[in-house]
N, C-alpha and C positions, 0 to 999 in steps of 0.2 A: 684342924687339919679344915673339915667344909666352909669352917670361913675364909680362910685361907685361899682354897680354889673358887670361890664364888667374889673376890672382893679381884684377884688375879686374873679372872672371866671377864669379868664389867671392867677392868681396865684393858682387858685388849679390844674391846670395842672401838676406842676412837684410834687404835695401831690399824685395827680392819677398815674404818671409812678413810684413812689417811691411802692406804694401801690401794682401793679401790677408785679415789680420785686421781690420783699417780698413772693406773695402770688406764684408765680409761681414756684420760689425755694423751698419755704416751699412744695411745690403739687410735683417737681418731684424726690425729695428727700426724701419722703415719701415711706414708703414698699409701693412695690404692685405697677401695671402699668397696663393701658388698655388693654395690650393684657391677661390676667388675662383671661378676659370675653371669648377672643378666645380660650385660651387654656383649658378652660371649656366645650367647646362646642363640642356636640359629632362630630367625625373624623376630629377634628382641629391638624395636627400634628406639626413637627420643622419647616418644607421647608413652612406652610403654617401661621403658623405666623410671620417668619421673610419675610414673604415677604409685610405681611400685616404693618410691622415694618416700611419696606423701605417706602409702599405707606403713612403710617401717616405720615411720617416724622418724629419717633422716634429713628432714629438709628444716628441720627445728633444730636453735641454735644448741649447744653444746649441752647448755648447764640445765636447759630442759629436759634434753634427752639424761642426761645423768639422772635428774631428780624422781624420774618417770622411773628409771630404772629402778633406784631405790625405793622409790612409794613401791612396786613390787616386790620388793624385796622383804623389808620393811614391815609391812603389815598385811603380804598373804604369803610370807617365805617362797614369793617365786621368785626365780633367776632368770626369769622371761622367756621367749622363745627365738629359738633358733630361724635366722633370717635363712639355713640352707633347704630344710624342709620343713618349718614351723614347728616341728615338736619340743615340747617343755624340754629346757635347757636342763634342769633339773634327772628328769629322766634319760636324758641321753647322759650327763656323768651318772646315776646312779648302775647305770645299765654297764659301764666300764671300772665302775669302783672295784670291785671283786677282783678282775683280771688285777689292773696293779698293785690290791692289796696282798694278794695270792705271790706275786713278782717280787715284791718291797717285801712281805714277811719269809720268804724261805731265803734272799736273798740275808736279811736281819741272822735270823738263825744259822746259815754259813758261818756268817763273820764270824759269831760270838767261839763256834766249835771252835775254830779255827786261832782263831786271834788270843784267845784269852791263853790256851795251852805254850803256843809259841811265845807270845812278849813275857810271859812266865817264864819258861826256858830257857830265854834270853837273859832275862837279868840273873837268873841261877850260874847260868855257865857266860858268864859277861866276856866278850871278847875275843869266843871258844870260834871256831872254825862256821858253828851254824848261826850267831848269833849275828857276826860278820856276812853272812848269806843274807838274814833278814833282816837286817839292819840296811841293805843293800835295796832289798823288794821294797822294802817301806816306803825309800823314797821315789822307786820307779813307780810302784801303785798308785801313790798319789801324783805324780809327774805326767801319766800317760793319760789320754782322754778317752772316759768310757769307751766315746763311738770308733777312736781306732781299735782299742780291745776288742770290740763288738766286730768290724771288721776281721783284723785278723782269725776271732774265734770261729767265723763263718768257713774263712779261706781255707783251715787251716782242718779243723772235727767236719764239717760239714762237707764240702770238695774235695779234699785231701783225702782226709780219712772215711769218711761217710759215717761216721759215728753217731751223728746227732741231729734230727731234722735244720733248716738254715731259716726257718719261718713259721710265723703263725701259730697259736697256741691248741691246738691238735689237729688232726688227721682228717675225722668226718667228727660231722659236728652234730649227727642226730642218734647219737650213743655217748656214752661214759666210757673210755677206756685208759684206765690210770698211770698204765707204764706207756701208754703214749701220750697223755700228759705228763708225764716225768721226764720223758722223752725231751717232748718241747720247752720243756720251761729250765734242762739243765743250762745249756747255755746263755742265755739273757741272765738268769739270776747269780749265774759264776760272774758273771763280765762286770753285775752292779754288784758283788759280792767282792773282788777285786780293792777296791779301793778302803770299805769299808774297814777290811781285814788288813790292808797296809796302814789305816789310822789307831785301829782299835790296839792292834800289838804293838804300836812305838808307843802311845800312851803306857797301857801295859806294862812295856819293861818299865821306861821311863818311871811308873809309879811305884811296882816292885822295887826296882833299885833304892827309893827313896823308904819306903817301908821299911825294908830289912837292914839299916842301918838306925831302927829306933830301939829304942831300951826294953824296952818287954820282948822283941825279937832277938835279943843280947841273951836278954835275962832268961825266957824259955830255952836256950840253949844251954844256959852254965847250968840249968837245971838238969839235963840228960834228955830233954826232949829230944825225938828223933827230928832227924832235917825235915824227912816229909812232913809232919806232923807241925812242924814249925811255918813251914813254907806253908801248905794249902790249908792250915787249920787258923793258925794266926795271922800269916801277913796277907795273904789271898783276900779273906773280908775285907779288911782298910784296904787294898791298892785297885780295889774295885770300883772304890768311891768312885775314879776320873771317869771310867767304863760308861757306869750309867747316866753321869753328866754329857756327857757329848750322845749320847745315845739320842738326849730329845731334842739334840742339834743338828742330827745327822739324818732326821726324818726329813725336812726341805732338801735338804742337799741331796736326798737319794730320790727324792720326787723328780727336781730336775733333772738328774743323769736319765730316769726313767723317761723321761721325754725323749731322748735318742735313742736308746737300747729301744723304748719300743715300737721307733719305726723301723730301725733297719732290721727289729727283727719280725717285723708283721704282729707285732702282739697288739693284741684288741684293748689296750687299754687308756687311761687315764691320760698318758703321756701322748701316747699316738692322736686321740680325739682336741689335742690342744695345738700341733703341732698342724694339722688339718685345718683346721677354727684359725687359724693366721694366715694359713696362705688364704683363704677363699674371704677374709676380713669377717670373720662371724663373730663380730662385736660380745652380743649376748654369751655366746659361747666360753670366748676367752675371758671375759668377765668373770662367768660363772667358776674357772679352772683356776683363774688367777685366786678365787677369793677363797675357796676348795684348799690353796697352796699354803694361804697365809692363816685360814685357820688351825692346819695341819702345823704350821712354823709355830702357834701360840699354843698346842695343844702340846708338841714336841717340847718347850720349854716347861711347861705345867706338871707334864710326865717326867721330864727329870727331876724336877723340886721335889715330886712325889717319892718317888723313885729312892731317890738321895734322901731322905726320911726314914724308909724306909729300911734301907741298910746300914744307917748311921742312928742309931736309935737316941743318941742326943743331940739329935737337929728336931727341931718341932716349932713348927708354925700356927702362927693365930695365938699365942698366949702370951703376948706381949702386952 
């Protein structure tokens, strides 16, 4: 298994390099420049911005800028320094990671708690009112954008019903209040979880319908095993395999969804940092957050493979 993990990790390096090159080209060729935020500041003139451009290295050819950034990353593990405030990009990202991980982690837990029983019950009660309702929900949940759900959640649960705070991570930052943090977490985590629940429950239903047709399930029923034991002991374990697989693929999609949700709810995470960097053309921060997302994709795929082997003992990696 370890040999497989190391081999997959090494194979991901060329992919991450390609991602960095494409991101850098798209970023630098897009309209706008980091100098715009200096030009808009009071008292800035052409001489000042020219000096700033030279200091930031923006007057050099694109390939030189890219290789300097890559040299810092490879030799020093440094993602560069923010054009906005001069702080190390790694430091700015690490400050925001806990908030994003909290939001994503809670969303994933909510989705598993709800999606698996919904999918199993929909398969067992195929074409029932319950099944038809949640089949419709899966289509709506997948189709409706997360930013629209976020705006509707704020409108209904914050402005109309006044149940949950509409923004930020907590009310008071100089002390920790669990209930206050939980109240702020409910809406953004629920919005992110809707799409996950829709996807997982749909896959769970399809997988369960396939599994309960297998011979070993019919044999268990023929032996007089109770229906609950057949479903939850014999069928569920094998039906979980596709869910485990899509978990790894959903991590990067969840990170993409958090870009919108964090900004709408003013959640101080990676998504808000990335969007702010895009607005002010902070190239170093954009590259840093993009590479973080790229590593997340690689880790998600690797995690899916490992969990697949854990759930299904017949699968063994690195022994061929």
